[in-house]
C-alpha positions in Angstrom: 11.5 -24.5 25.9 15.0 -25.7 28.0 16.2 -23.9 31.0 18.8 -22.2 29.3 16.4 -20.8 26.8 14.1 -20.0 29.4 16.6 -18.1 31.5 17.7 -16.2 28.7 13.9 -15.0 27.7 13.9 -14.1 31.9 16.8 -11.9 31.0 15.7 -10.2 27.9 12.4 -9.6 29.4 13.8 -7.6 32.4 16.0 -5.7 30.2 13.1 -4.9 28.3 11.0 -4.1 31.5 14.4 -1.5 33.0 14.3 -0.1 28.8 10.7 0.9 29.4 10.6 2.7 33.1 13.7 4.5 31.2 11.1 5.5 28.2 9.1 8.8 28.6 4.9 8.0 28.5 2.4 10.2 27.2 -0.1 11.4 29.9 -3.1 9.6 28.4 -5.7 7.0 29.5 -4.5 3.6 28.2 -6.9 1.4 29.9 -10.2 0.2 27.1 -13.2 2.8 27.0 -14.7 0.2 29.6 -11.8 0.9 32.0 -9.9 -2.4 31.9 -6.3 -2.3 32.2 -4.3 -3.1 29.4 -0.4 -4.2 29.5 1.8 -2.7 27.4 3.2 -6.0 25.7 1.3 -9.3 25.6 3.8 -12.3 25.6 3.3 -16.1 25.7 3.2 -17.7 29.4 5.6 -20.7 27.8 7.4 -19.4 24.8 8.5 -22.0 22.2 12.5 -22.5 21.5 12.5 -19.9 18.6 10.8 -17.0 20.2 13.4 -14.9 20.9 15.2 -15.5 17.3 12.1 -14.8 15.6 10.5 -11.9 17.8 12.0 -11.0 21.4 10.8 -8.0 22.7 10.3 -4.5 21.3 13.1 -2.6 21.1 15.5 -5.6 21.1 16.8 -7.5 18.1 15.3 -8.6 15.8 13.1 -5.9 16.5 10.0 -8.1 15.0 8.1 -6.3 17.4 9.1 -3.0 17.1 12.3 -0.9 17.2 11.0 1.3 20.4 10.4 -0.3 24.0 7.1 1.2 24.4 6.4 2.4 20.6 3.1 4.7 20.6 2.4 4.9 24.1 5.9 6.9 24.4 5.4 9.1 21.1 2.8 8.5 18.6 3.8 8.4 15.0 4.7 11.6 13.1 1.8 12.5 11.2 2.1 14.0 7.4 -0.1 14.7 4.8 1.9 15.0 1.0 1.3 18.0 -0.1 2.5 20.9 -2.7 0.6 22.1 -5.8 1.0 25.4 -7.8 3.5 28.0 -7.0 5.7 27.7 -3.4 3.8 30.8 -1.8 0.3 28.6 -2.5 1.7 25.5 -1.3 3.1 27.8 1.8 -0.4 28.9 2.6 -1.9 24.8 2.6 1.4 24.4 4.8 0.4 26.9 7.4 -3.2 25.4 7.0 -2.3 21.9 8.1 0.0 22.9 10.6 -2.6 24.6 12.3 -5.0 21.7 12.1 -2.8 19.6 14.2 -0.3 17.8 11.3 2.9 17.1 13.5 5.6 17.2 10.0 5.3 18.5 6.5 6.0 16.2 3.4 6.8 18.1 0.1 5.5 16.7 -3.2 7.0 18.4 -6.4 6.0 18.9 -9.7 7.1 17.1 -12.7 9.5 19.1 -14.0 11.2 19.7 -11.0 11.0 15.9 -10.1 13.0 15.4 -13.6 15.4 18.4 -13.1 13.7 20.8 -15.4 13.1 24.6 -15.1 9.4 26.0 -15.5 10.9 27.7 -18.8 11.9 24.3 -20.3 10.2 23.1 -23.5 9.6 19.9 -21.3 7.9 21.4 -18.8 5.3 23.1 -20.8 1.9 22.5 -19.1 3.4 20.7 -15.8 4.5 23.3 -13.8 2.7 23.4 -10.3 0.5 20.6 -11.7 1.1 17.4 -9.5 3.2 19.2 -7.0 4.9 22.6 -6.3 7.3 24.1 -8.7 10.7 24.5 -7.0 13.5 25.4 -9.3 15.7 28.1 -7.2 16.9 29.0 -3.8 14.4 31.5 -3.7 11.7 29.3 -4.9 12.7 27.3 -1.5 12.4 30.6 0.7 9.4 31.3 -0.5 7.8 27.7 0.2 9.1 27.5 3.8 8.2 31.4 4.7 7.4 31.6 8.5 8.2 28.0 9.2 11.3 27.5 11.2 13.3 24.4 9.8 14.7 23.9 13.5 11.3 23.2 15.2 9.6 20.8 12.4 10.8 17.8 10.3 10.5 17.9 6.8 10.3 15.1 4.3 11.3 15.7 0.6 9.7 13.1 -1.8 12.3 14.0 -4.8 15.0 11.3 -6.4 16.8 12.4 -9.5 17.6 16.1 -8.3 17.2 15.2 -4.8 21.1 16.6 -3.8 19.7 19.9 -5.4 16.5 20.3 -3.3 18.6 19.7 -0.3 21.3 22.2 -1.2 18.1 24.5 -1.2 16.8 23.3 1.8 20.2 23.5 3.8 20.7 27.5 2.3 17.1 28.4 3.8 18.1 27.0 6.9 21.4 28.6 7.3 19.4 31.7 6.3 17.0 31.3 9.1 19.9 30.8 11.5 19.2 27.0 12.0 22.5 25.4 12.2 22.5 22.1 9.7 23.1 19.9 12.7 19.4 20.9 14.2 17.8 19.9 10.9 15.7 16.8 11.1 13.8 15.3 8.3 13.9 12.9 5.3 15.0 12.6 1.8 13.7 10.2 -0.3 17.0 10.2 -2.9 15.7 6.6 -3.7 17.1 6.2 -7.1 17.4 2.5 -7.3 13.5 2.5 -7.0 13.1 5.2 -10.1 14.9 2.6 -12.2 12.7 -0.3 -10.9 9.5 1.3 -10.9 8.7 5.1 -11.0 11.3 6.0 -13.8 12.3 9.7 -13.0 16.0 9.3 -13.4 18.4 11.9 -15.0 21.7 10.2 -14.9 22.7 6.8 -15.4 23.2 4.0 -12.3 26.5 4.2 -11.6 27.1 7.8 -11.7 23.4 8.4 -9.9 25.2 6.2 -7.0 28.2 8.1 -7.1 25.8 11.4 -6.3 24.2 9.4 -3.4 27.3 8.2 -1.5 28.8 11.9 -1.8 25.7 13.1 -0.1 25.5 10.2 2.6 29.3 11.5 3.0 28.3 15.0 3.7 25.4 14.2 5.5 26.8 12.0 8.0 29.0 14.8 8.9 27.0 17.6 8.8 23.3 16.7 9.5 23.5 14.0 11.7 19.6 14.1 12.8 18.7 14.0 8.8 17.7 10.6 7.1 19.6 11.1 3.7 17.4 8.3 1.9 14.0 6.8 2.4 14.8 3.5 1.0 10.8 3.3 -0.9 9.0 0.7 -1.5 5.8 2.7 -1.9 6.3 3.2 -5.7 7.2 -0.3 -6.5 3.9 -1.7 -4.8 1.9 1.3 -6.7 3.6 -0.1 -10.0 1.6 -3.5 -9.7 3.9 -5.2 -7.5 2.9 -8.0 -4.8 3.7 -7.3 -1.1 6.6 -9.5 -1.2 7.8 -8.1 -4.0 7.8 -4.6 -2.5 9.3 -6.1 0.5 12.2 -7.9 -1.2 13.0 -5.5 -3.9 13.0 -2.4 -1.4 15.1 -4.3 1.1 17.6 -5.2 -1.9 17.9 -1.5 -2.5 18.8 -0.8 1.1 21.1 -2.9 1.1 23.0 -1.9 -2.2 23.3 1.6 -0.8 25.1 0.2 2.2 27.6 -1.7 0.1 28.2 1.1 -2.0 28.7 3.2 1.2 30.8 0.8 2.7 32.9 0.5 -0.8 33.4 4.1 -0.5 35.2 3.8 2.9 32.4 4.4 5.0 32.1 2.9 8.5 28.8 1.3 8.3 27.9 2.2 11.7 28.3 5.7 10.8 25.7 6.1 8.1 23.2 3.0 8.6 21.4 4.6 11.8 20.0 7.3 9.2 18.7 5.5 6.6 15.1 4.9 6.7 12.3 3.3 4.7 8.8 3.9 3.2 6.5 1.6 2.6 3.1 1.2 1.1 0.2 0.1 3.0 -2.6 -1.8 1.0 -5.9 -3.6 1.9 -5.0 -7.1 2.7 -5.0 -5.9 6.4 -3.0 -8.5 8.0 -0.5 -9.3 4.9 0.5 -5.5 5.3 1.0 -5.9 9.0 3.5 -9.3 8.4 5.0 -7.7 5.7 6.2 -4.4 8.3 7.0 -7.0 10.9 9.3 -9.2 8.5 11.1 -6.2 7.2 12.3 -5.1 10.3 13.8 -8.7 11.0 15.0 -9.3 7.9 17.0 -5.7 7.8 18.2 -6.5 11.7 19.8 -9.8 10.7 21.5 -8.8 7.6 22.9 -5.4 9.3 24.6 -7.7 12.1 25.5 -10.7 10.5 26.2 -9.9 6.6 27.5 -6.3 7.1 29.2 -6.4 10.2 27.0 -3.5 12.0 27.5 -3.4 16.0 25.4 -0.1 16.9 21.8 -1.6 17.6 20.8 1.5 16.1 21.9 0.5 12.6 19.7 -2.9 13.0 16.6 -0.6 13.4 14.4 -0.7 11.0 12.8 2.6 11.0 9.7 3.4 8.1 7.4 5.8 6.9 4.0 4.5 5.9 1.8 6.0 2.7 -1.9 4.3 2.1 -1.9 2.8 -1.2 -3.2 5.6 -4.1 -3.2 2.8 -6.6 -6.2 1.1 -4.6 -8.4 4.5 -4.4 -11.0 4.8 -6.8 -12.6 7.7 -9.4 -16.2 5.6 -8.7 -17.8 6.3 -5.3 -14.6 8.4 -4.1 -16.2 9.2 -0.5 -15.6 5.0 0.2 -11.9 5.7 -0.1 -11.8 7.3 2.7 -12.4 3.8 4.4 -10.0 2.2 2.2 -7.7 4.7 3.7 -8.6 4.0 7.3 -8.1 0.2 7.1 -4.8 1.1 5.3 -3.7 3.4 7.9 -5.0 1.1 10.9 -2.5 -1.6 9.2 0.5 0.8 9.2 0.3 1.4 12.8 -0.6 -2.5 13.7 2.5 -3.3 11.7 4.8 -0.3 14.1 5.1 2.5 11.7 7.3 5.7 12.7 5.5 8.2 10.6 2.4 8.0 8.4 0.5 9.7 5.3 -3.4 9.2 4.8 -4.1 10.0 0.9 -7.3 11.9 0.5 -10.7 10.7 -1.3 -10.1 12.6 -4.3 -6.4 12.2 -5.2 -7.5 9.6 -8.1 -9.3 12.6 -9.2 -6.9 15.6 -8.6 -4.5 17.0 -6.0 -6.4 17.0 -2.5 -8.5 19.7 -2.0 -8.3 21.2 1.5 -11.4 19.6 2.8 -10.4 16.2 1.6 -6.8 16.8 3.0 -8.6 17.6 6.4 -10.5 14.5 6.3 -7.7 12.2 5.9 -5.6 13.8 8.6 -8.4 13.5 10.9 -8.5 9.6 10.1 -5.0 9.7 11.5 -6.3 11.0 14.5 -9.1 8.8 15.2 -7.0 5.8 14.9 -4.2 7.7 17.5 -6.9 9.0 20.1 -10.1 6.8 19.8 -9.3 3.0 18.4 -7.0 2.1 21.2 -4.6 0.3 19.1 -1.6 2.7 19.9 -2.2 1.4 23.5 -0.1 -2.2 23.1 3.1 -2.6 21.6 2.6 -5.2 18.3 -1.0 -6.3 19.6 -0.9 -8.8 16.8 2.2 -10.7 17.9 1.7 -14.0 18.9 -1.3 -14.6 16.3 -0.6 -18.1 14.5 -2.1 -16.2 11.3 0.4 -13.5 11.5 3.5 -15.2 12.6 3.1 -17.7 9.8 2.6 -14.5 7.3 5.6 -13.0 8.9 7.6 -16.0 8.2 6.2 -16.5 5.0 7.1 -13.0 3.8 10.6 -13.5 4.9 10.9 -16.8 3.0 9.4 -14.8 -0.2 12.0 -12.4 0.4 15.0 -14.3 0.8 14.1 -16.0 -2.3 13.9 -12.9 -4.0 17.6 -12.0 -2.9 19.3 -15.7 -4.1 17.7 -14.3 -7.6 19.0 -11.0 -7.5 22.4 -12.4 -6.5 22.4 -14.7 -9.6 22.4 -11.0 -11.8 25.3 -10.2 -10.0 23.4 -7.5 -7.8 20.5 -5.0 -8.1 22.1 -2.6 -10.7 22.9 -5.6 -12.9 19.3 -6.8 -12.3 18.2 -3.7 -13.5 20.0 -3.5 -16.2 18.3 -6.9 -17.8 14.8 -5.8 -17.1 14.4 -8.2 -14.1 12.5 -6.1 -11.5 10.6 -4.7 -14.1 9.3 -8.1 -15.4 8.2 -9.3 -12.1 6.1 -6.2 -11.6 4.7 -6.0 -14.9 3.6 -10.1 -14.7 2.5 -9.3 -11.2 -0.1 -6.3 -12.0 -1.1 -8.4 -15.2 -2.2 -11.3 -12.8 -3.9 -8.8 -10.6 -5.9 -7.2 -13.2 -6.9 -10.5 -15.0 -8.3 -11.6 -11.3 -10.1 -8.2 -11.3 -11.6 -8.5 -14.6 -13.0 -12.2 -13.9 -14.3 -10.8 -10.6 -11.8 -13.4 -8.4 -11.1 -10.0 -6.7 -13.6 -7.8 -6.1 -13.5 -3.7 -6.3 -15.7 -2.0 -4.6 -17.6 0.3 -6.9 -15.5 -0.5 -10.0 -16.6 -4.6 -11.0 -19.2 -5.1 -8.5 -21.6 -2.7 -6.1 -21.5 -0.1 -9.2 -23.3 3.0 -9.5 -25.0 3.4 -12.9 -24.9 6.8 -14.2 -22.7 8.1 -11.3 -22.1 11.9 -10.8 -19.5 13.2 -9.0 -19.9 15.7 -7.2 -17.4 16.3 -4.6 -15.1 19.6 -5.1 -11.8 19.1 -7.0 -8.8 21.1 -6.6 -8.3 22.6 -10.3 -4.4 23.9 -11.2 -4.9 26.3 -13.5 -1.9 28.0 -15.9 -1.4 30.8 -13.6 1.1 29.2 -11.4 3.3 28.1 -14.7 3.2 31.8 -15.6 4.1 33.0 -12.4 7.0 30.9 -12.0 8.2 31.3 -15.7 8.1 35.0 -14.5 9.6 34.9 -11.2 12.6 32.6 -12.8 13.5 35.6 -15.6 13.4 38.0 -12.8 15.9 36.1 -10.6 18.4 35.6 -13.3 18.3 39.4 -14.5 18.7 39.9 -10.8 21.8 37.8 -9.7 25.8 37.8 -10.7 25.9 36.0 -14.0 29.9 35.6 -13.7 29.3 34.5 -10.0 27.1 31.7 -11.1 29.0 30.7 -14.7 32.2 30.2 -12.0 30.1 28.0 -9.2 28.6 25.9 -11.9 32.2 25.5 -13.8 33.5 24.6 -10.0 30.6 21.6 -10.1 31.6 20.2 -13.2 35.2 19.9 -12.1 34.3 18.2 -9.0 31.9 15.4 -10.9 34.9 14.9 -13.2 37.5 15.0 -10.4 36.1 12.6 -7.7 35.7 15.5 -4.9 32.4 15.3 -3.1 29.8 17.3 -5.2 27.9 18.5 -2.2 29.9 21.5 -1.2 29.9 23.2 -4.9 26.5 22.4 -5.4 25.6 24.0 -2.4 27.7 27.2 -3.5 26.1 26.9 -6.7 22.2 26.8 -5.2 23.5 30.0 -2.4 24.1 31.9 -5.6 20.8 31.5 -6.8 21.6 28.8 -9.5 18.4 27.2 -10.6 17.6 23.8 -10.6 18.1 23.3 -14.3 21.2 25.0 -14.6 22.9 22.9 -12.0 21.2 19.6 -13.7 22.9 20.6 -16.8 26.4 21.1 -15.3 26.3 17.5 -13.8 24.7 16.0 -17.0 27.7 17.2 -19.4 29.6 15.1 -17.1 27.7 12.5 -15.9 25.5 11.7 -19.3 22.1 10.7 -19.4 20.3 6.9 -18.8 18.0 5.3 -21.4 16.0 2.1 -20.1 16.5 -1.6 -21.7 13.1 -2.3 -22.9 11.7 -5.0 -20.8 8.8 -7.5 -22.0 
C-alpha cells in the first residue's frame, strides 16, 4: 500500500474508532467461552491497495463489512417469526404468545384472498380463507389483529404486495385509534410489486399503474411515516421460485434501482426516500455463498446510490435487510432435520450482517407452523445470538481469501445481469419480455436435474432415505370455521356501516386514480369508513385495469 493510501487507511480507521466510542454497547461478555478477549473488528496488518475501495470499515462506504460500526455488540438483530392464520382474533393470540416468549418484532402473514385483493365472501376466496395466513378484509379485522398490542411500541412487518397500500391504510387507521402518531410507527411493508411480476405472481394492476401506486405511497410515507420502511425489496421469493444466489442478488437490486428511478422521475429527491428503503433476502444452504451475497449486495447498492443516483446522505447508501431462511430447502421427509437446516441458514444471515431475521419452522413444508415448531425456530435464533459467539465480532469472515473471492464474483455476476436488463430497456420491459421468468426457470430446471442425478444430495430425499417413514409431528390444521366466521363478520360490518358514506369515499378514490392526485389520503378515508379490501381494490381496478402475464418458455 502506498504512503498516501496508508495514510487514508489510518484516517478511516480513526473515524471508525470514534464512531464505535459514540455507539451504545450491550452489557454482555464478548470474550470466548475460554475467556479469550475478542477484538470488535479484525483487519489486515498490511492492507492491500483496494482494501478501502472494496471493504473499508463497518459503518463506512462501501459498507461491505456492515452498515453499523459495532453491529451486534450494539444491538442484536430483530427476531421475527412470520405468523398469521385463520381469523384476526386467532392470530392475535399467537402474537401475544410470541411476544411473551421473547420475539422482538411481528411479521404478518396474510391469506391468499387478502394477498390477491378479495374479500372472504368472493367466489375466488372459497376454501382459501385463513389457510395460509390471516384473513384481513377491513379496518375492523386490523383492529382485532392488533388488539392489546401498542403499535407505537413494536415494529411490524407486513408481507403484502398487490393491495399493500390498502393494508397500510388499515394499519394507519388502527394506530390513530390507539392514539399513536403516524410519525412514531416503525415497521416494513413488503410492497415489492416488481418481484411479484418476476416470481411470486400475486399482482393486481398492470406494471405501470402499480408503480404509480407505489410512488404515491412513497410520497405520502416520506412526509407522514418517517420511521416506516415503505418497500422491502424482496429477493426472497425470487430465490424460492428457483433462482441462483447471483440471480436473486441481481434481480433484487435491479428492482430496487427501478423504484429509485421512478420516485426520482416523480419529482422526489433521492435522499428524501432512499434511507427508508429496505431489502429482504433468502438465506439458503450454501453457507459461504450466502455470506458473500449479503456482503456484495451492500457494496453494489452503496456504489450505485452514490455514483449513479447522486445520493449525498450516507443513509441512502446503506443497504439494510431482513432475512428469512429458505422455505424451499425444507423437506417433508424427516422434518426434524429442518431444524438443523434452518440453524445453518440463520447463522449465514448473521455472519452476513442482517438487521432482522425470520427462521422457518420445521413443519412449514407440511402446514402453517404449530406453536411448538414456531417456538423452536425462535429459540434457534436465540442460540445463535447468545451461545455461538458469532455476534461478538463484526464481519467475522471478512478478509478470508475464499469469502472475498466469492464476494467479488457475486458482484461481477450481478453487473453482468444489470447489463442484460439495460439491453431490454429496464426492468419493466424485461418483465414484459419474460426475461426474468426464463432465467429463473432455467436455473430451477438445472438444479432439479442435479438432484435427480445425485450430483446434489438432499438428505432424506435422494439419499439417506427412511423407507416407509411415518410423519408423527403435530401439524396445525385450519378448518372451515375461520371462513364462516370471516364471511359472517363481513356481512355484519356491511350491515352496520353507513353505505352512503362508503360509496362517496370509494367515488373519491376512483376520481383520484383518474386525476393523478395522490391516492393514499382517499384510501385512508375509505378505510376509516370501513370500506372493505375488495371494494377498494375494485374501485382501483375500474380505473387501472388488470394485468395478464405474457407466457414465457
